[in-house]
N, C-alpha and C positions, 0 to 999 in steps of 0.2 A: 504508349499510344493505345488508344481505344478503337474498337471496331463495332460498327452497327452490323447486325446480321438478321436476315429474314429467310425463311424457307416457305415457298409458295407452291402448292400442288395445283396444277392447271389441267383442266379437262380438254386438252388439245395435244397435238404432237409437238415434239421438241422443235421441229422445223418452223412451226408457227411462232413459238416464243422467240427463236433466233431472228426470224424475219422482223419482229417488232423491236429488236435491240441493236441490230448490226449496222443500220444505216440511218441517215437523217430522215429519209422518207419513211422508214419503218417507225422511228420514234415519233414522228409527226402524226401517225395514225391513232395513237392512244395517249400521248403525253402532251407535248407542245410542239409547235413548229421548230424544227432544227435546220441548220445549214451544215454543209460539209465543205471543207477546204483541204485539198491535197497540196502539200509543200514538200520541199526536199527533206524536211524533218519527219514527215509522215502525214497521216490523215488526222484531221481535227474536226470535231463536231461541236456545235455551239447552239445555245438557245438563250432567250432573254426571259428571265422571270418577271420582268416589268419593273417599273419605278426606277429608283436610283441604284439598283443592284449592279447594273452592267451585265454584259453577256457572260454566261458561264461557258468556258471554253475547255474542252476535254480532248486530250491526245489519245487516240486509239492505240493501245499497246498490243492488243491481240484480238483477232476474230477467227475462231475455229468453227467452221460451219456446223450448226446445230448443236454445239457443245459449250462454247465459251465466248464471252465478250469482256474485255477489260479496258478501262480508261484511267488516265491520270488527269486530275484537274490542274490546269496550267494558268488559269485566269486569276486576277486579283480583284478584290471587291472592298467597298467601304466597310469599316469595322462594325457598323450598326446592322449590316446585312448578314443574314444567316449564311449566305454564300461565302463570306469571308473565312469561315471555318473550313471550307472545302479545299482551299489552295494547297496543293501538294499531296492531297489524299488520293487514294485509288479506289475505284469502284469495279467490282468483279461480279459478273453474272455467269454461273456455271449451270448448265442445263443437262439433265439426264431424263431418261424415261424409266419408269418403274411400274411394276404390277399394281393395279388398282387395289388399295387395301380394303375397299368396301366401305360400308356406311359408318364405321366407327370413327372415321375422320370427317364425317358429314358429307361424304362424297357418294352420291347415289347414282353416279354415271354408269351407263352400260359399257363404257370404254374399258377394254381390258388393260390398257397401258395409259399412264398419265405422265405429263411432263412435270418434272420437279425442278424448280428454280432455286438454287442456293445463291443468295445475294449477300455480299459483304461490301461495306464502305469503310476502309481501313486508313489508319494514319491520323486519327483524330487526337487533338490535344485533350487530355482527360479533364482539363479545367474549362473547356469550351462552354460558353453560355448557351450555345445552340445545339449541343449534342442531343438532348432530349427532344427538342423541337424537330430536328432533322430526322431522328429515328422515327417519330410519329409520321412525319411527312413522307418518308420513304415507304412506310406501311401503306399509306393511302395511295401513293403513286404506283406501287406494285399491284395494288388492287385494281387500278385502272388498266394495267397491262393484262392482268388475269381476265377481266371482263371483256377486253378487246379480243383476246385469244379464244375465249369460249363463245363469242358471239357467232351465230350462224352465218 
């Protein structure tokens, strides 16, 4: 199984990154409108990418304040949809704070500590037609999170 991985340095505290990931309300601030549903099986988040994709439904496996958010994709989608490759996969956001490494990373922030988001989307079929597309899309999506976190 294959894994998509990204590391994003964010000029904001870890608590701000967590705020944008942990709830439907937070996700709606920077990504897309999400809904949340609490059932006896646990908490589920969902959003609609539009068209005939159907709703992407994610079971929340873990929320550790300011440190970690993990989901498992439990929805099914038409095979022509990139979301079809997500079924059964897991998405993990691990958040830490590190010393600002300075301008060599292109970060000229006066902040002494920065949030570092370690992202992984695991469980991919290596033969998936959508692996590369979704890898690129996650990069763009995480950039939206970074911009929201860094906005005044």
